N, C-alpha and C positions, 0 to 999 in steps of 0.2 A: 354273518352275515344273512348267510336265505337260508341256511339250518334255524337261524332265530327263528330269522320271518316266517320258516315254514312249520318252526310251530305256532307263532304266534298267531296270522291266518288261516293257516293249512291251504294243502298240495292243490287242494280245487279250486278256491278258493284263490290264490296264486298264479296256480295257468290261467283263469280268466279274466284278471286282469294283464294278464300278456299278452293274452292275444287279441283281447281291443283295445292295449294301448300297438297294438302290431298293426289294427286294424288302422286306427285314428292315422299311425308315422304312415302306414304308406297312401292313406289318400290323401296327405297331401301333396304327396308326387302326380296319382295315379287315382283320382276319383272316380271314374272310368270304370274302374279293377275292384274299387271297395263297391261298390254300386253291384253289382253284375254277384258277387257272392254273398253280399247279404240278401239279393233278390231269389238265389239258387237255395240260402239258405231259410228263409221263409217257408220257399215254394217244399221241401223237402219237409219242414219241420207241420204241416197243411197237413203232408201227406199221411206223418205216420201219430201225430195227437192223435187222433180214434181211435189207436188202435193203444198209444200212452195209456188215452183214457182208462179204455175197454180192463186191460192190463189192472192198472193200479186199485178202478173199481174195483174189479175181481177180488183183490189183493185184501182191500178193506176189506169187503160185505165177510171174507174170510176170514180175517181177524175178530171181529164181532161175530158167528156165529158159529164158531169153532174150537174149542175149547184147546187148552194143550195139552191137557190130560189127556183125548180123545186124541190128539196127534199123535202122541206115547203108546197108546194102547195098538192104533192101527200099527207102525212101523217100527216102535221100539222090539226093545227084547225081548219080549214076552207077546210078541206080535203073532205068533206062529201062523195059521191061513192065511189071515188077515193081509202081515204082513207079504206077505208071496202073490198074493192076488191084486195089491197095489203095485209092486216090484211088477209081476208082469203085466199089465195090465200099461204103465210108465215103457217098459223093453219094447209091448207088441207099436206102443207109438213109437218112439224113436226107431222101431226099425219099418212102420210104416214113413219118415220121413226120409228117412237116407234114400229108400227105393226112389224117392220122388225125386233125388238127387240131392240132397242134403252132404255134403261129405263130412269124412270124418273127420278129417282136421279142424271142420267149423264146431264141430259140439265137445262140450266137456268131460276130461276125464274119466268121472263118471258114469255119463253117459256110453260114451267108446265100450266099459269093462258091460256094461251090461246091452251091447249091441253084438259085446265078442259069446258070451256068453249065449244068447240066445242062439245065436246060429252055431252053435256046437251044439246045440241039444233038439 
């Protein structure tokens, strides 16, 4: 039954509905706890909202301004020195972030590989 519901609605929506129902059930017994949780969530959302808007805005603009063939030309198989420059720039950024305290376990596998390759050279 849960599998059919997940296929019909989607896992993300099902999770959201279950969390909301959990908040309602807990709110019936301890409203102050639910209120404190919602206030904490809204405070966190207000802190990260400018970052989210900036990131999604940059993604939107890059999607409008940069064509897919341009990206594949710089990062595809035939990119030659352009791909190397982009890779080196990305590796330098990841290395700088690591020096500022980002742990390797917080990076993705590809980023870890880039940092390891950068450190070996």
